[in-house]
Each structure stands twice: as structure tokens, then as C-alpha cells.
All heavy atoms as a GROMACS GRO file, in nm:
protein
  611
    1MET      N    1  11.723   9.665   8.628
    1MET     CA    2  11.674   9.669   8.493
    1MET      C    3  11.621   9.530   8.455
    1MET      O    4  11.680   9.429   8.490
    1MET     CB    5  11.787   9.710   8.400
    1MET     CG    6  11.746   9.710   8.255
    1MET     SD    7  11.878   9.752   8.142
    1MET     CE    8  11.902   9.923   8.183
    2ILE      N    9  11.512   9.527   8.384
    2ILE     CA   10  11.452   9.402   8.339
    2ILE      C   11  11.497   9.375   8.196
    2ILE      O   12  11.492   9.462   8.110
    2ILE     CB   13  11.298   9.408   8.344
    2ILE    CG1   14  11.253   9.425   8.489
    2ILE    CG2   15  11.236   9.285   8.282
    2ILE    CD1   16  11.105   9.446   8.504
    3LYS      N   17  11.544   9.253   8.173
    3LYS     CA   18  11.586   9.211   8.039
    3LYS      C   19  11.514   9.082   8.003
    3LYS      O   20  11.462   9.012   8.089
    3LYS     CB   21  11.736   9.191   8.034
    3LYS     CG   22  11.815   9.320   8.050
    3LYS     CD   23  11.960   9.298   8.026
    3LYS     CE   24  12.036   9.429   8.033
    3LYS     NZ   25  12.177   9.411   8.000
    4ILE      N   26  11.516   9.050   7.875
    4ILE     CA   27  11.454   8.927   7.826
    4ILE      C   28  11.560   8.844   7.756
    4ILE      O   29  11.639   8.897   7.678
    4ILE     CB   30  11.337   8.958   7.730
    4ILE    CG1   31  11.231   9.038   7.804
    4ILE    CG2   32  11.279   8.830   7.672
    4ILE    CD1   33  11.118   9.087   7.717
    5LYS      N   34  11.563   8.714   7.783
    5LYS     CA   35  11.656   8.624   7.715
    5LYS      C   36  11.581   8.499   7.670
    5LYS      O   37  11.471   8.470   7.718
    5LYS     CB   38  11.773   8.587   7.806
    5LYS     CG   39  11.732   8.508   7.930
    5LYS     CD   40  11.853   8.475   8.014
    5LYS     CE   41  11.812   8.404   8.142
    5LYS     NZ   42  11.926   8.368   8.223
    6ALA      N   43  11.640   8.425   7.578
    6ALA     CA   44  11.580   8.302   7.529
    6ALA      C   45  11.626   8.186   7.616
    6ALA      O   46  11.744   8.173   7.648
    6ALA     CB   47  11.621   8.277   7.384
    7VAL      N   48  11.531   8.101   7.657
    7VAL     CA   49  11.560   7.986   7.742
    7VAL      C   50  11.501   7.861   7.676
    7VAL      O   51  11.385   7.861   7.636
    7VAL     CB   52  11.499   8.005   7.883
    7VAL    CG1   53  11.521   7.882   7.969
    7VAL    CG2   54  11.555   8.128   7.949
    8GLU      N   55  11.582   7.756   7.667
    8GLU     CA   56  11.533   7.630   7.611
    8GLU      C   57  11.468   7.548   7.721
    8GLU      O   58  11.527   7.526   7.826
    8GLU     CB   59  11.649   7.552   7.548
    8GLU     CG   60  11.604   7.432   7.469
    8GLU     CD   61  11.720   7.362   7.401
    8GLU    OE1   62  11.835   7.378   7.446
    8GLU    OE2   63  11.694   7.292   7.303
    9ARG      N   64  11.343   7.503   7.696
    9ARG     CA   65  11.269   7.426   7.795
    9ARG      C   66  11.211   7.300   7.732
    9ARG      O   67  11.176   7.299   7.615
    9ARG     CB   68  11.155   7.508   7.855
    9ARG     CG   69  11.203   7.625   7.935
    9ARG     CD   70  11.089   7.687   8.010
    9ARG     NE   71  11.139   7.801   8.087
    9ARG     CZ   72  11.074   7.913   8.105
    9ARG    NH1   73  10.954   7.927   8.054
    9ARG    NH2   74  11.125   8.011   8.174
   10GLN      N   75  11.200   7.197   7.816
   10GLN     CA   76  11.141   7.073   7.771
   10GLN      C   77  10.989   7.087   7.773
   10GLN      O   78  10.931   7.139   7.867
   10GLN     CB   79  11.184   6.961   7.864
   10GLN     CG   80  11.138   6.824   7.822
   10GLN     CD   81  11.199   6.717   7.910
   10GLN    OE1   82  11.304   6.735   7.968
   10GLN    NE2   83  11.130   6.606   7.921
   11VAL      N   84  10.924   7.042   7.667
   11VAL     CA   85  10.779   7.050   7.658
   11VAL      C   86  10.722   6.914   7.621
   11VAL      O   87  10.791   6.828   7.569
   11VAL     CB   88  10.733   7.153   7.553
   11VAL    CG1   89  10.775   7.293   7.592
   11VAL    CG2   90  10.786   7.120   7.416
   12GLY      N   91  10.597   6.896   7.650
   12GLY     CA   92  10.528   6.774   7.609
   12GLY      C   93  10.538   6.661   7.709
   12GLY      O   94  10.621   6.662   7.801
   13PHE      N   95  10.453   6.563   7.690
   13PHE     CA   96  10.449   6.445   7.774
   13PHE      C   97  10.443   6.323   7.684
   13PHE      O   98  10.408   6.332   7.566
   13PHE     CB   99  10.326   6.447   7.866
   13PHE     CG  100  10.327   6.562   7.962
   13PHE    CD1  101  10.256   6.678   7.936
   13PHE    CD2  102  10.400   6.555   8.079
   13PHE    CE1  103  10.256   6.784   8.024
   13PHE    CE2  104  10.402   6.661   8.168
   13PHE     CZ  105  10.330   6.775   8.140
   14GLY      N  106  10.472   6.207   7.739
   14GLY     CA  107  10.462   6.084   7.661
   14GLY      C  108  10.566   6.080   7.551
   14GLY      O  109  10.684   6.096   7.575
   15LYS      N  110  10.520   6.061   7.426
   15LYS     CA  111  10.614   6.048   7.314
   15LYS      C  112  10.687   6.178   7.284
   15LYS      O  113  10.795   6.178   7.227
   15LYS     CB  114  10.541   5.997   7.190
   15LYS     CG  115  10.441   6.093   7.133
   15LYS     CD  116  10.379   6.039   7.007
   15LYS     CE  117  10.285   6.144   6.948
   15LYS     NZ  118  10.232   6.103   6.821
   16ASP      N  119  10.628   6.292   7.321
   16ASP     CA  120  10.692   6.422   7.299
   16ASP      C  121  10.774   6.469   7.419
   16ASP      O  122  10.813   6.584   7.426
   16ASP     CB  123  10.586   6.528   7.267
   16ASP     CG  124  10.517   6.502   7.135
   16ASP    OD1  125  10.580   6.440   7.047
   16ASP    OD2  126  10.400   6.542   7.122
   17GLU      N  127  10.800   6.377   7.512
   17GLU     CA  128  10.863   6.416   7.639
   17GLU      C  129  11.000   6.480   7.619
   17GLU      O  130  11.039   6.568   7.695
   17GLU     CB  131  10.877   6.293   7.728
   17GLU     CG  132  10.920   6.324   7.869
   17GLU     CD  133  10.911   6.204   7.959
   17GLU    OE1  134  10.843   6.107   7.924
   17GLU    OE2  135  10.974   6.209   8.064
   18LYS      N  136  11.076   6.439   7.521
   18LYS     CA  137  11.211   6.492   7.502
   18LYS      C  138  11.214   6.614   7.409
   18LYS      O  139  11.321   6.668   7.381
   18LYS     CB  140  11.301   6.382   7.447
   18LYS     CG  141  11.307   6.263   7.540
   18LYS     CD  142  11.438   6.194   7.532
   18LYS     CE  143  11.432   6.070   7.618
   18LYS     NZ  144  11.505   6.074   7.734
   19LYS      N  145  11.100   6.657   7.364
   19LYS     CA  146  11.092   6.772   7.275
   19LYS      C  147  11.128   6.899   7.352
   19LYS      O  148  11.086   6.919   7.465
   19LYS     CB  149  10.951   6.782   7.220
   19LYS     CG  150  10.935   6.874   7.104
   19LYS     CD  151  10.792   6.863   7.051
   19LYS     CE  152  10.777   6.939   6.924
   19LYS     NZ  153  10.642   6.928   6.871
   20LYS      N  154  11.207   6.986   7.288
   20LYS     CA  155  11.246   7.112   7.352
   20LYS      C  156  11.210   7.228   7.262
   20LYS      O  157  11.212   7.217   7.140
   20LYS     CB  158  11.396   7.112   7.381
   20LYS     CG  159  11.435   7.011   7.487
   20LYS     CD  160  11.576   7.029   7.530
   20LYS     CE  161  11.606   6.930   7.640
   20LYS     NZ  162  11.738   6.950   7.694
   21ARG      N  163  11.174   7.340   7.326
   21ARG     CA  164  11.140   7.462   7.253
   21ARG      C  165  11.204   7.581   7.323
   21ARG      O  166  11.238   7.574   7.441
   21ARG     CB  167  10.989   7.480   7.249
   21ARG     CG  168  10.920   7.369   7.170
   21ARG     CD  169  10.775   7.392   7.160
   21ARG     NE  170  10.755   7.478   7.043
   21ARG     CZ  171  10.636   7.524   7.006
   21ARG    NH1  172  10.530   7.495   7.078
   21ARG    NH2  173  10.624   7.598   6.900
   22TRP      N  174  11.216   7.688   7.251
   22TRP     CA  175  11.273   7.811   7.306
   22TRP      C  176  11.160   7.906   7.348
   22TRP      O  177  11.064   7.924   7.275
   22TRP     CB  178  11.361   7.879   7.202
   22TRP     CG  179  11.487   7.802   7.179
   22TRP    CD1  180  11.508   7.706   7.084
   22TRP    CD2  181  11.608   7.814   7.252
   22TRP    NE1  182  11.635   7.656   7.095
   22TRP    CE2  183  11.699   7.722   7.197
   22TRP    CE3  184  11.650   7.892   7.360
   22TRP    CZ2  185  11.828   7.707   7.245
   22TRP    CZ3  186  11.778   7.877   7.407
   22TRP    CH2  187  11.867   7.785   7.350
   23PHE      N  188  11.174   7.964   7.467
   23PHE     CA  189  11.075   8.056   7.522
   23PHE      C  190  11.145   8.182   7.573
   23PHE      O  191  11.259   8.176   7.618
   23PHE     CB  192  11.000   7.992   7.640
   23PHE     CG  193  10.915   7.876   7.600
   23PHE    CD1  194  10.964   7.746   7.605
   23PHE    CD2  195  10.785   7.895   7.558
   23PHE    CE1  196  10.885   7.639   7.569
   23PHE    CE2  197  10.705   7.788   7.521
   23PHE     CZ  198  10.756   7.660   7.526
   24PRO      N  199  11.076   8.297   7.570
   24PRO     CA  200  11.134   8.417   7.632
   24PRO      C  201  11.126   8.407   7.784
   24PRO      O  202  11.032   8.351   7.838
   24PRO     CB  203  11.046   8.530   7.579
   24PRO     CG  204  10.916   8.464   7.546
   24PRO     CD  205  10.949   8.323   7.506
   25ALA      N  206  11.228   8.457   7.850
   25ALA     CA  207  11.230   8.458   7.996
   25ALA      C  208  11.276   8.595   8.043
   25ALA      O  209  11.372   8.652   7.990
   25ALA     CB  210  11.323   8.350   8.049
   26ILE      N  211  11.208   8.648   8.141
   26ILE     CA  212  11.243   8.777   8.198
   26ILE      C  213  11.340   8.755   8.313
   26ILE      O  214  11.322   8.665   8.395
   26ILE     CB  215  11.117   8.850   8.248
   26ILE    CG1  216  11.025   8.880   8.129
   26ILE    CG2  217  11.154   8.979   8.322
   26ILE    CD1  218  10.890   8.935   8.170
   27TYR      N  219  11.445   8.836   8.319
   27TYR     CA  220  11.538   8.827   8.432
   27TYR      C  221  11.584   8.967   8.469
   27TYR      O  222  11.576   9.061   8.389
   27TYR     CB  223  11.657   8.735   8.399
   27TYR     CG  224  11.753   8.792   8.296
   27TYR    CD1  225  11.871   8.853   8.336
   27TYR    CD2  226  11.727   8.783   8.161
   27TYR    CE1  227  11.960   8.905   8.244
   27TYR    CE2  228  11.815   8.834   8.067
   27TYR     CZ  229  11.933   8.895   8.110
   27TYR     OH  230  12.019   8.946   8.018
   28LEU      N  231  11.630   8.980   8.591
   28LEU     CA  232  11.678   9.109   8.641
   28LEU      C  233  11.828   9.118   8.621
   28LEU      O  234  11.902   9.025   8.655
   28LEU     CB  235  11.645   9.124   8.790
   28LEU     CG  236  11.496   9.117   8.824
   28LEU    CD1  237  11.476   9.123   8.974
   28LEU    CD2  238  11.421   9.230   8.757
   29SER      N  239  11.874   9.228   8.563
   29SER     CA  240  12.016   9.244   8.539
   29SER      C  241  12.086   9.318   8.652
   29SER      O  242  12.208   9.318   8.660
   29SER     CB  243  12.040   9.316   8.407
   29SER     OG  244  11.988   9.446   8.414
   30SER      N  245  12.010   9.380   8.740
   30SER     CA  246  12.069   9.448   8.855
   30SER      C  247  11.962   9.461   8.964
   30SER      O  248  11.844   9.451   8.937
   30SER     CB  249  12.121   9.586   8.817
   30SER     OG  250  12.015   9.667   8.773
   31ASP      N  251  12.007   9.484   9.084
   31ASP     CA  252  11.914   9.500   9.196
   31ASP      C  253  11.859   9.641   9.200
   31ASP      O  254  11.927   9.737   9.165
   31ASP     CB  255  11.985   9.470   9.328
   31ASP     CG  256  12.022   9.324   9.342
   31ASP    OD1  257  11.958   9.241   9.276
   31ASP    OD2  258  12.116   9.294   9.417
   32VAL      N  259  11.735   9.653   9.244
   32VAL     CA  260  11.672   9.783   9.264
   32VAL      C  261  11.630   9.790   9.410
   32VAL      O  262  11.564   9.698   9.460
   32VAL     CB  263  11.548   9.799   9.173
   32VAL    CG1  264  11.476   9.929   9.200
   32VAL    CG2  265  11.586   9.788   9.028
   33THR      N  266  11.668   9.895   9.477
   33THR     CA  267  11.631   9.909   9.617
   33THR      C  268  11.482   9.942   9.627
   33THR      O  269  11.421   9.989   9.530
   33THR     CB  270  11.712  10.019   9.688
   33THR    OG1  271  11.677  10.145   9.630
   33THR    CG2  272  11.861   9.995   9.675
   34PHE      N  273  11.427   9.918   9.744
   34PHE     CA  274  11.286   9.948   9.766
   34PHE      C  275  11.260  10.097   9.747
   34PHE      O  276  11.160  10.137   9.687
   34PHE     CB  277  11.246   9.902   9.906
   34PHE     CG  278  11.098   9.917   9.933
   34PHE    CD1  279  11.005   9.845   9.861
   34PHE    CD2  280  11.053  10.003  10.031
   34PHE    CE1  281  10.869   9.859   9.886
   34PHE    CE2  282  10.918  10.018  10.058
   34PHE     CZ  283  10.826   9.945   9.984
   35GLU      N  284  11.352  10.179   9.793
   35GLU     CA  285  11.337  10.325   9.780
   35GLU      C  286  11.338  10.367   9.633
   35GLU      O  287  11.260  10.454   9.592
   35GLU     CB  288  11.446  10.398   9.858
   35GLU     CG  289  11.433  10.387  10.009
   35GLU     CD  290  11.302  10.444  10.061
   35GLU    OE1  291  11.256  10.548  10.010
   35GLU    OE2  292  11.245  10.384  10.152
   36GLU      N  293  11.426  10.307   9.553
   36GLU     CA  294  11.429  10.339   9.409
   36GLU      C  295  11.298  10.299   9.343
   36GLU      O  296  11.244  10.373   9.260
   36GLU     CB  297  11.545  10.266   9.341
   36GLU     CG  298  11.682  10.320   9.378
   36GLU     CD  299  11.793  10.235   9.322
   36GLU    OE1  300  11.778  10.111   9.314
   36GLU    OE2  301  11.897  10.294   9.286
   37PHE      N  302  11.246  10.182   9.380
   37PHE     CA  303  11.119  10.136   9.326
   37PHE      C  304  11.006  10.232   9.363
   37PHE      O  305  10.926  10.272   9.277
   37PHE     CB  306  11.090   9.995   9.378
   37PHE     CG  307  10.954   9.945   9.342
   37PHE    CD1  308  10.926   9.902   9.214
   37PHE    CD2  309  10.852   9.942   9.437
   37PHE    CE1  310  10.799   9.855   9.180
   37PHE    CE2  311  10.727   9.896   9.405
   37PHE     CZ  312  10.700   9.852   9.276
   38ILE      N  313  11.000  10.270   9.489
   38ILE     CA  314  10.897  10.362   9.537
   38ILE      C  315  10.904  10.495   9.463
   38ILE      O  316  10.803  10.549   9.418
   38ILE     CB  317  10.911  10.385   9.690
   38ILE    CG1  318  10.888  10.256   9.767
   38ILE    CG2  319  10.821  10.497   9.739
   38ILE    CD1  320  10.751  10.198   9.752
   39ASP      N  321  11.024  10.549   9.449
   39ASP     CA  322  11.042  10.678   9.381
   39ASP      C  323  11.000  10.669   9.234
   39ASP      O  324  10.937  10.761   9.182
   39ASP     CB  325  11.188  10.724   9.391
   39ASP     CG  326  11.226  10.766   9.532
   39ASP    OD1  327  11.134  10.794   9.613
   39ASP    OD2  328  11.347  10.768   9.563
   40LYS      N  329  11.034  10.558   9.168
   40LYS     CA  330  10.998  10.541   9.026
   40LYS      C  331  10.846  10.536   9.009
   40LYS      O  332  10.791  10.602   8.921
   40LYS     CB  333  11.062  10.414   8.974
   40LYS     CG  334  11.043  10.390   8.829
   40LYS     CD  335  11.129  10.483   8.748
   40LYS     CE  336  11.126  10.442   8.601
   40LYS     NZ  337  11.188  10.539   8.516
   41VAL      N  338  10.778  10.460   9.095
   41VAL     CA  339  10.632  10.452   9.088
   41VAL      C  340  10.570  10.588   9.117
   41VAL      O  341  10.478  10.631   9.047
   41VAL     CB  342  10.578  10.344   9.184
   41VAL    CG1  343  10.426  10.348   9.191
   41VAL    CG2  344  10.626  10.206   9.142
   42ALA      N  345  10.620  10.656   9.217
   42ALA     CA  346  10.566  10.788   9.253
   42ALA      C  347  10.588  10.889   9.141
   42ALA      O  348  10.501  10.972   9.113
   42ALA     CB  349  10.628  10.837   9.383
   43ASP      N  350  10.704  10.881   9.073
   43ASP     CA  351  10.733  10.974   8.964
   43ASP      C  352  10.641  10.955   8.844
   43ASP      O  353  10.609  11.048   8.772
   43ASP     CB  354  10.878  10.960   8.918
   43ASP     CG  355  10.977  11.016   9.019
   43ASP    OD1  356  10.933  11.091   9.109
   43ASP    OD2  357  11.096  10.984   9.008
   44GLU      N  358  10.599  10.830   8.821
   44GLU     CA  359  10.520  10.800   8.702
   44GLU      C  360  10.370  10.795   8.727
   44GLU      O  361  10.294  10.756   8.639
   44GLU     CB  362  10.568  10.668   8.642
   44GLU     CG  363  10.710  10.677   8.590
   44GLU     CD  364  10.757  10.551   8.521
   44GLU    OE1  365  10.674  10.464   8.489
   44GLU    OE2  366  10.879  10.540   8.498
   45THR      N  367  10.327  10.828   8.848
   45THR     CA  368  10.185  10.829   8.881
   45THR      C  369  10.148  10.959   8.950
   45THR      O  370  10.233  11.044   8.973
   45THR     CB  371  10.148  10.710   8.973
   45THR    OG1  372  10.220  10.723   9.096
   45THR    CG2  373  10.182  10.577   8.909
   46THR      N  374  10.022  10.970   8.986
   46THR     CA  375   9.977  11.091   9.055
   46THR      C  376   9.977  11.076   9.206
   46THR      O  377   9.929  11.164   9.277
   46THR     CB  378   9.835  11.128   9.009
   46THR    OG1  379   9.748  11.018   9.039
   46THR    CG2  380   9.831  11.158   8.862
   47ILE      N  381  10.030  10.964   9.256
   47ILE     CA  382  10.034  10.943   9.400
   47ILE      C  383  10.174  10.970   9.454
   47ILE      O  384  10.272  10.968   9.380
   47ILE     CB  385   9.988  10.800   9.438
   47ILE    CG1  386  10.076  10.695   9.370
   47ILE    CG2  387   9.844  10.780   9.402
   47ILE    CD1  388  10.043  10.553   9.408
   48SER      N  389  10.182  10.995   9.583
   48SER     CA  390  10.310  11.026   9.645
   48SER      C  391  10.384  10.899   9.684
   48SER      O  392  10.327  10.790   9.687
   48SER     CB  393  10.287  11.111   9.770
   48SER     OG  394  10.227  11.033   9.871
   49SER      N  395  10.511  10.914   9.716
   49SER     CA  396  10.590  10.798   9.759
   49SER      C  397  10.536  10.741   9.890
   49SER      O  398  10.542  10.621   9.912
   49SER     CB  399  10.738  10.835   9.773
   49SER     OG  400  10.755  10.938   9.869
   50ALA      N  401  10.479  10.826   9.974
   50ALA     CA  402  10.420  10.777  10.100
   50ALA      C  403  10.299  10.688  10.072
   50ALA      O  404  10.279  10.586  10.139
   50ALA     CB  405  10.378  10.895  10.187
   51ASP      N  406  10.220  10.723   9.970
   51ASP     CA  407  10.106  10.639   9.932
   51ASP      C  408  10.152  10.503   9.879
   51ASP      O  409  10.093  10.400   9.911
   51ASP     CB  410  10.021  10.709   9.826
   51ASP     CG  411   9.956  10.836   9.878
   51ASP    OD1  412   9.929  10.843  10.000
   51ASP    OD2  413   9.932  10.927   9.797
   52VAL      N  414  10.257  10.504   9.798
   52VAL     CA  415  10.309  10.378   9.744
   52VAL      C  416  10.360  10.289   9.856
   52VAL      O  417  10.333  10.169   9.861
   52VAL     CB  418  10.422  10.406   9.641
   52VAL    CG1  419  10.481  10.275   9.589
   52VAL    CG2  420  10.372  10.491   9.527
   53LYS      N  421  10.433  10.349   9.950
   53LYS     CA  422  10.484  10.272  10.065
   53LYS      C  423  10.369  10.213  10.146
   53LYS      O  424  10.376  10.099  10.190
   53LYS     CB  425  10.570  10.360  10.156
   53LYS     CG  426  10.705  10.390  10.098
   53LYS     CD  427  10.784  10.477  10.193
   53LYS     CE  428  10.915  10.519  10.130
   53LYS     NZ  429  10.993  10.607  10.216
   54ALA      N  430  10.263  10.289  10.164
   54ALA     CA  431  10.148  10.240  10.241
   54ALA      C  432  10.084  10.120  10.174
   54ALA      O  433  10.045  10.024  10.240
   54ALA     CB  434  10.046  10.352  10.258
   55VAL      N  435  10.074  10.125  10.041
   55VAL     CA  436  10.014  10.013   9.968
   55VAL      C  437  10.094   9.885   9.988
   55VAL      O  438  10.038   9.777  10.003
   55VAL     CB  439  10.003  10.047   9.817
   55VAL    CG1  440   9.970   9.926   9.735
   55VAL    CG2  441   9.899  10.155   9.797
   56PHE      N  442  10.226   9.895   9.992
   56PHE     CA  443  10.308   9.776  10.010
   56PHE      C  444  10.324   9.737  10.157
   56PHE      O  445  10.343   9.621  10.189
   56PHE     CB  446  10.446   9.796   9.947
   56PHE     CG  447  10.443   9.781   9.799
   56PHE    CD1  448  10.429   9.891   9.716
   56PHE    CD2  449  10.451   9.655   9.741
   56PHE    CE1  450  10.425   9.877   9.579
   56PHE    CE2  451  10.446   9.639   9.604
   56PHE     CZ  452  10.433   9.750   9.523
   57ASP      N  453  10.317   9.834  10.245
   57ASP     CA  454  10.340   9.808  10.387
   57ASP      C  455  10.218   9.751  10.458
   57ASP      O  456  10.229   9.659  10.540
   57ASP     CB  457  10.385   9.937  10.456
   57ASP     CG  458  10.431   9.912  10.598
   57ASP    OD1  459  10.497   9.810  10.622
   57ASP    OD2  460  10.398   9.996  10.685
   58LEU      N  461  10.101   9.803  10.429
   58LEU     CA  462   9.980   9.760  10.501
   58LEU      C  463   9.945   9.613  10.486
   58LEU      O  464   9.912   9.548  10.586
   58LEU     CB  465   9.862   9.848  10.462
   58LEU     CG  466   9.868   9.990  10.519
   58LEU    CD1  467   9.753  10.073  10.465
   58LEU    CD2  468   9.864   9.988  10.670
   59PRO      N  469   9.952   9.554  10.367
   59PRO     CA  470   9.921   9.410  10.358
   59PRO      C  471  10.016   9.324  10.441
   59PRO      O  472   9.974   9.224  10.500
   59PRO     CB  473   9.937   9.378  10.209
   59PRO     CG  474   9.917   9.508  10.140
   59PRO     CD  475   9.970   9.612  10.234
   60VAL      N  476  10.142   9.362  10.448
   60VAL     CA  477  10.238   9.286  10.528
   60VAL      C  478  10.202   9.297  10.676
   60VAL      O  479  10.197   9.197  10.748
   60VAL     CB  480  10.382   9.336  10.503
   60VAL    CG1  481  10.479   9.269  10.598
   60VAL    CG2  482  10.422   9.313  10.359
   61ARG      N  483  10.175   9.418  10.722
   61ARG     CA  484  10.138   9.436  10.864
   61ARG      C  485  10.008   9.364  10.896
   61ARG      O  486   9.994   9.303  11.000
   61ARG     CB  487  10.126   9.585  10.897
   61ARG     CG  488  10.260   9.653  10.900
   61ARG     CD  489  10.257   9.788  10.965
   61ARG     NE  490  10.131   9.859  10.947
   61ARG     CZ  491  10.118   9.989  10.949
   61ARG    NH1  492  10.223  10.065  10.967
   61ARG    NH2  493  10.001  10.045  10.934
   62TYR      N  494   9.911   9.372  10.804
   62TYR     CA  495   9.783   9.306  10.824
   62TYR      C  496   9.800   9.155  10.829
   62TYR      O  497   9.740   9.087  10.913
   62TYR     CB  498   9.686   9.346  10.714
   62TYR     CG  499   9.547   9.292  10.732
   62TYR    CD1  500   9.463   9.340  10.831
   62TYR    CD2  501   9.501   9.190  10.649
   62TYR    CE1  502   9.336   9.290  10.847
   62TYR    CE2  503   9.373   9.139  10.665
   62TYR     CZ  504   9.291   9.189  10.764
   62TYR     OH  505   9.165   9.137  10.780
   63SER      N  506   9.884   9.102  10.741
   63SER     CA  507   9.910   8.957  10.739
   63SER      C  508   9.977   8.912  10.868
   63SER      O  509   9.941   8.809  10.925
   63SER     CB  510   9.999   8.921  10.620
   63SER     OG  511   9.934   8.950  10.500
   64LEU      N  512  10.074   8.987  10.915
   64LEU     CA  513  10.142   8.951  11.039
   64LEU      C  514  10.047   8.957  11.157
   64LEU      O  515  10.051   8.872  11.246
   64LEU     CB  516  10.262   9.044  11.063
   64LEU     CG  517  10.378   9.028  10.966
   64LEU    CD1  518  10.483   9.135  10.991
   64LEU    CD2  519  10.439   8.889  10.976
   65SER      N  520   9.960   9.057  11.157
   65SER     CA  521   9.861   9.069  11.264
   65SER      C  522   9.767   8.949  11.264
   65SER      O  523   9.735   8.892  11.369
   65SER     CB  524   9.781   9.198  11.246
   65SER     OG  525   9.674   9.205  11.335
   66ASN      N  526   9.722   8.908  11.145
   66ASN     CA  527   9.633   8.791  11.136
   66ASN      C  528   9.704   8.662  11.174
   66ASN      O  529   9.644   8.574  11.235
   66ASN     CB  530   9.576   8.778  10.995
   66ASN     CG  531   9.458   8.871  10.976
   66ASN    OD1  532   9.397   8.917  11.072
   66ASN    ND2  533   9.425   8.898  10.852
   67CYS      N  534   9.829   8.649  11.139
   67CYS     CA  535   9.906   8.529  11.177
   67CYS      C  536   9.918   8.520  11.330
   67CYS      O  537   9.909   8.411  11.385
   67CYS     CB  538  10.044   8.531  11.114
   67CYS     SG  539  10.043   8.494  10.939
   68ALA      N  540   9.937   8.635  11.393
   68ALA     CA  541   9.948   8.636  11.538
   68ALA      C  542   9.816   8.592  11.603
   68ALA      O  543   9.815   8.533  11.711
   68ALA     CB  544   9.986   8.775  11.587
   69LYS      N  545   9.705   8.620  11.534
   69LYS     CA  546   9.573   8.581  11.585
   69LYS      C  547   9.531   8.443  11.533
   69LYS      O  548   9.418   8.401  11.551
   69LYS     CB  549   9.468   8.683  11.542
   69LYS     CG  550   9.491   8.820  11.599
   69LYS     CD  551   9.391   8.918  11.541
   69LYS     CE  552   9.424   9.060  11.584
   69LYS     NZ  553   9.340   9.158  11.514
   70GLU      N  554   9.625   8.376  11.461
   70GLU     CA  555   9.601   8.244  11.402
   70GLU      C  556   9.485   8.246  11.302
   70GLU      O  557   9.405   8.154  11.294
   70GLU     CB  558   9.579   8.138  11.509
   70GLU     CG  559   9.701   8.118  11.597
   70GLU     CD  560   9.681   8.009  11.701
   70GLU    OE1  561   9.572   7.949  11.708
   70GLU    OE2  562   9.774   7.987  11.777
   71LYS      N  563   9.477   8.352  11.225
   71LYS     CA  564   9.379   8.364  11.118
   71LYS      C  565   9.450   8.352  10.983
   71LYS      O  566   9.561   8.400  10.967
   71LYS     CB  567   9.308   8.500  11.123
   71LYS     CG  568   9.216   8.518  11.241
   71LYS     CD  569   9.146   8.652  11.230
   71LYS     CE  570   9.050   8.674  11.343
   71LYS     NZ  571   8.983   8.805  11.332
   72ALA      N  572   9.385   8.291  10.887
   72ALA     CA  573   9.443   8.276  10.754
   72ALA      C  574   9.405   8.396  10.668
   72ALA      O  575   9.296   8.452  10.683
   72ALA     CB  576   9.394   8.148  10.688
   73LEU      N  577   9.493   8.432  10.578
   73LEU     CA  578   9.465   8.540  10.485
   73LEU      C  579   9.451   8.477  10.347
   73LEU      O  580   9.542   8.414  10.296
   73LEU     CB  581   9.580   8.642  10.483
   73LEU     CG  582   9.567   8.755  10.382
   73LEU    CD1  583   9.446   8.842  10.416
   73LEU    CD2  584   9.692   8.837  10.378
   74ILE      N  585   9.333   8.490  10.286
   74ILE     CA  586   9.309   8.434  10.154
   74ILE      C  587   9.342   8.544  10.053
   74ILE      O  588   9.276   8.648  10.050
   74ILE     CB  589   9.164   8.386  10.139
   74ILE    CG1  590   9.136   8.278  10.242
   74ILE    CG2  591   9.138   8.337   9.997
   74ILE    CD1  592   8.992   8.234  10.249
   75VAL      N  593   9.443   8.519   9.970
   75VAL     CA  594   9.492   8.621   9.877
   75VAL      C  595   9.415   8.618   9.746
   75VAL      O  596   9.384   8.719   9.690
   75VAL     CB  597   9.643   8.602   9.851
   75VAL    CG1  598   9.694   8.703   9.751
   75VAL    CG2  599   9.720   8.613   9.981
   76ALA      N  600   9.382   8.500   9.695
   76ALA     CA  601   9.311   8.488   9.568
   76ALA      C  602   9.187   8.403   9.585
   76ALA      O  603   9.180   8.317   9.673
   76ALA     CB  604   9.401   8.427   9.463
   77THR      N  605   9.087   8.427   9.501
   77THR     CA  606   8.965   8.347   9.509
   77THR      C  607   8.954   8.255   9.390
   77THR      O  608   9.013   8.274   9.290
   77THR     CB  609   8.841   8.437   9.513
   77THR    OG1  610   8.841   8.521   9.398
   77THR    CG2  611   8.840   8.519   9.638
   0.00000   0.00000   0.00000
């Protein structure tokens, strides 16, 4: 489950270096297994759990394959 809590953080530089403000922070209150995640996504969409698994599995396999060939994978442009 995802929860939100208030966290005090230091902000600013120079003369405002010691200034602190409160910000929302998201944290997990319990662990979710991969299977639970897959089932939840499949239940709330029109795709099957096998499709969801493929979306998460293929980039990992592709990345490992490229690493073995000493190729870099550029994730963002």
C-alpha cells in the first residue's frame, strides 16, 4: 500500500542554507509481490496478466542481451 507522510527537508543555498520546509513524501507501508502487481494491473486494464509480464520482462532480457554484446541501452533522450 502506498501512503503519504510529511518530511522536513533543508532547502536553499547561501544565506537560506539552514532553512527547512515540510514536503509530502510517498512511502510503501507493505511489500507487494510481482504476481500481486501483475494481477492488479491486469484486473484494471483490458490486457491480460501475460501481456503485463511481457512488458516488464522483455526490456530486462533485451538489456541483458545488449550488455552481453557490449552495447549500451539508452533509456531516455
